[in-house]
C-alpha positions in Angstrom: 147.1 90.6 -18.4 147.5 92.0 -14.9 144.5 93.4 -13.0 144.3 97.2 -13.0 144.5 99.1 -9.7 143.1 102.5 -9.1 146.4 103.9 -7.9 148.3 102.7 -11.0 145.7 104.0 -13.4 145.6 107.4 -11.7 149.3 107.7 -12.0 149.2 106.9 -15.7 146.3 109.3 -16.1 148.3 112.1 -14.4 151.3 111.5 -16.6 149.2 111.5 -19.8 147.5 114.8 -18.7 150.9 116.5 -18.5 151.4 115.7 -22.3 148.3 117.6 -23.4 147.4 119.3 -25.6 148.1 116.7 -28.3 149.0 119.3 -31.0 152.1 120.2 -29.1 153.5 116.7 -28.7 157.1 116.1 -29.6 158.5 112.9 -30.9 159.8 112.1 -27.4 156.4 112.9 -25.8 154.7 110.7 -28.4 157.0 107.8 -27.4 156.3 108.3 -23.7 152.5 108.3 -24.4 152.9 105.1 -26.5 154.6 103.4 -23.5 151.8 104.5 -21.2 149.1 103.3 -23.6 150.8 99.9 -23.7 150.7 99.8 -19.9 146.9 100.5 -20.1 146.5 97.8 -22.7 148.1 95.3 -20.4 145.8 96.2 -17.5 142.6 94.2 -17.0 140.1 97.0 -16.5 136.9 96.6 -14.6 133.9 99.0 -14.2 135.0 100.2 -10.7 138.5 101.3 -12.0 137.0 103.0 -15.1 134.4 104.9 -13.1 136.6 106.0 -10.2 139.6 107.0 -12.3 137.8 108.3 -15.4 140.8 107.3 -17.4 138.7 107.4 -20.5 138.2 111.1 -20.4 142.0 111.7 -20.8 142.7 109.0 -23.3 139.8 110.2 -25.5 141.7 113.5 -26.0 144.4 111.6 -27.9 142.0 110.3 -30.6 142.9 113.2 -32.9 146.6 112.5 -32.8 147.9 110.9 -36.0 150.1 108.3 -34.3 148.3 107.9 -30.9 144.8 108.2 -32.2 144.2 104.6 -33.3 145.6 103.2 -30.0 143.4 105.7 -28.0 140.3 104.8 -30.0 140.9 101.1 -29.5 141.4 101.5 -25.7 138.2 103.5 -25.3 136.2 101.1 -27.4 137.4 98.1 -25.3 136.6 99.9 -22.1 133.1 100.8 -23.2 132.5 97.2 -24.1 133.7 96.1 -20.7 131.5 98.6 -19.0 128.4 97.4 -20.9 129.1 93.8 -20.0 129.5 94.7 -16.4 126.1 96.5 -16.3 124.3 93.7 -18.2 122.2 91.5 -15.8 123.8 88.2 -15.6 121.7 85.3 -16.9 120.7 82.9 -14.1 122.6 79.7 -14.7 120.3 76.7 -14.7 120.8 74.4 -11.7 123.0 71.5 -12.5 121.0 68.3 -12.7 122.5 65.4 -10.9 123.4 62.6 -13.3 122.0 59.2 -12.4 125.5 57.8 -12.8 126.7 60.1 -10.0 124.1 58.7 -7.5 125.4 56.3 -4.9 125.5 52.6 -5.7 124.4 50.0 -3.2 126.0 46.5 -3.1 122.5 45.0 -3.8 122.6 46.5 -7.3 126.1 45.7 -8.5 124.9 42.5 -10.4 122.0 44.3 -12.1 122.1 45.4 -15.7 122.9 49.2 -16.2 119.3 50.2 -16.8 118.0 48.4 -13.7 120.9 49.9 -11.7 119.9 53.4 -12.8 116.3 52.9 -11.9 117.1 51.6 -8.5 119.5 54.5 -7.8 116.9 57.0 -9.0 114.2 55.5 -6.8 116.5 55.5 -3.8 117.4 59.2 -4.4 113.6 60.1 -4.4 113.0 58.2 -1.2 115.9 60.1 0.3 113.8 63.3 -0.1 111.7 62.1 2.9 114.8 61.9 5.2 114.0 64.9 7.3 110.3 64.0 7.6 111.0 60.4 8.6 113.8 61.3 11.1 111.5 64.0 12.7 108.9 61.2 13.0 111.4 59.2 15.1 113.2 57.0 12.6 116.9 56.5 13.4 119.1 58.4 11.0 121.5 55.5 10.4 118.6 53.1 9.8 117.0 55.4 7.3 119.6 54.8 4.6 119.2 51.1 4.8 115.4 51.4 4.7 115.6 53.5 1.5 118.0 51.1 -0.2 115.8 48.1 0.7 112.6 49.9 -0.4 114.1 51.0 -3.7 115.4 47.5 -4.4 112.0 46.0 -3.8 110.2 48.5 -6.0 112.7 48.0 -8.9 112.3 44.2 -8.5 108.5 44.5 -8.6 108.7 46.6 -11.8 111.0 44.0 -13.3 108.7 41.1 -12.3 105.7 42.8 -13.8 107.1 44.5 -16.9 110.6 43.0 -17.4 109.5 41.0 -20.5 108.9 44.3 -22.4 111.8 46.8 -22.3 109.5 49.6 -23.3 106.8 48.8 -20.7 109.5 48.6 -18.0 110.8 52.1 -18.8 107.3 53.6 -19.0 106.3 52.2 -15.6 109.6 53.3 -14.0 109.2 56.8 -15.4 105.6 57.0 -14.1 106.6 55.9 -10.6 109.6 58.3 -10.5 107.3 61.2 -11.5 104.7 60.4 -8.8 107.2 59.6 -6.0 108.9 62.9 -6.7 105.6 64.8 -6.2 103.9 62.7 -3.6 105.6 62.9 -0.2 102.8 61.0 1.5 103.2 58.1 -0.8 107.0 58.0 -0.1 106.3 57.9 3.6 103.8 55.0 3.2 106.4 53.0 1.3 109.2 53.6 3.8 107.0 52.7 6.8 105.6 49.6 5.0 102.0 50.9 4.9 102.2 50.4 1.1 104.0 47.4 -0.3 106.2 47.7 -3.4 104.1 45.1 -5.2 100.9 47.1 -4.4 102.6 50.3 -5.7 103.1 48.7 -9.1 99.4 48.0 -9.6 98.2 51.4 -8.4 96.4 53.6 -11.0 97.3 57.2 -11.7 94.4 58.3 -9.4 95.9 56.4 -6.4 99.4 57.6 -7.1 98.3 61.2 -7.2 98.9 63.6 -4.3 96.0 64.4 -1.9 95.8 67.9 -3.4 95.4 66.4 -6.9 92.8 64.0 -5.7 90.8 66.9 -4.2 90.9 68.8 -7.5 89.7 65.7 -9.4 86.9 65.0 -6.9 85.8 68.6 -7.1 85.7 68.4 -10.9 83.7 65.2 -10.8 81.2 66.8 -8.5 80.9 69.8 -10.7 80.2 67.7 -13.8 77.7 65.5 -12.0 75.8 68.6 -10.7 75.8 70.1 -14.2 73.9 67.1 -15.5 71.1 67.4 -12.9 67.8 68.6 -14.3 67.0 70.4 -11.0 70.4 72.0 -10.7 69.0 75.5 -11.1 66.6 75.0 -8.3 69.2 73.5 -6.0 71.6 76.3 -6.6 69.1 79.2 -6.8 70.6 81.0 -3.9 74.1 80.8 -5.3 72.9 82.1 -8.7 71.0 85.0 -7.1 74.1 85.9 -5.1 76.4 85.9 -8.1 73.9 88.0 -10.1 73.4 90.5 -7.3 69.8 89.6 -6.9 68.7 90.4 -3.3 66.1 92.1 -1.2 62.8 92.8 -3.1 64.3 91.5 -6.3 64.1 87.9 -4.9 60.3 88.2 -5.0 60.3 89.5 -8.5 58.7 87.5 -11.3 58.2 87.9 -15.1 54.9 89.6 -14.6 54.2 93.2 -13.5 50.8 94.1 -11.9 48.9 96.5 -14.1 47.1 98.0 -11.1 49.9 98.8 -8.7 52.9 98.2 -10.9 54.4 95.8 -8.4 56.7 93.0 -9.5 55.9 90.9 -6.5 53.8 88.4 -8.3 53.4 84.6 -8.4 52.2 82.5 -11.3 51.0 79.0 -12.1 50.2 77.2 -15.3 47.2 74.9 -16.0 46.0 73.1 -19.1 42.5 74.6 -19.5 42.1 73.9 -23.1 42.8 71.0 -25.5 46.2 69.2 -25.2 47.4 70.8 -28.4 46.8 74.4 -27.1 49.3 76.2 -24.9 48.8 76.2 -21.1 47.0 79.1 -19.4 49.1 81.2 -16.9 47.3 82.4 -13.7 49.0 85.4 -12.1 48.5 86.7 -8.5 49.8 90.1 -7.3 51.2 89.8 -3.8 51.1 93.5 -3.2 47.4 94.4 -4.1 45.8 91.0 -4.6 44.8 91.4 -8.2 44.4 88.2 -10.2 44.6 87.7 -14.0 45.4 85.1 -16.6 47.3 85.3 -19.8 
């Protein structure tokens, strides 16, 4: 099927228009129209050709013809479908995920079993994410590749030494390190520069493996929970509570008691046990506005 051109379709459109109206078509004219319809069928139409030539407006007029009608209807239906598909937003294709088998193999890993090879290659690819950062810091570009391979090899060997006896533990630890190294650029840099040894990495807890941002979030949550357990939390955070509730100005001096003399809410109160222990405490109130005292 050849691609349609605007000039070709316009020529066919003009020739078809000369054969109208369809009720006056002779047998010879019908054959000519059939040949032109076959040409259109063999053209690969796109939205631009359809909209600029408007070929469908002429072909649609042949729908009522006994012989040409079915062909005209089929063409118009096909073109409408093509137009709809052209207007439909194309689904964003997911990015192709690089297969572990496609990652480069270092000579150091050729004698390792397939699983260990894959882990070493994956660790190396994650350390490579820090290439720009390390080169900007002054590391030689050619030396960087060797540093990555050496570091990945040592990390994988440390995993094997610690968890190699249990296949499941080995894969679990490897997945954990892969996840954290992917997120934590600072940790990658520490490993590449030797500030953190591969053996030390294996024994790190999830808290130590986390990024600095994640650590700050955890510390803030710990502080919040600790503060919430304090008995005097309300007193320590009184100013924050007042601000959140919109309490300011004179309202900061307000109490639960209103002076019956001047109707002021600027009062202070204290409690004392003036009766027996099983009786409620007596509240002594003092009005800061007019000086009235009373108890309740």
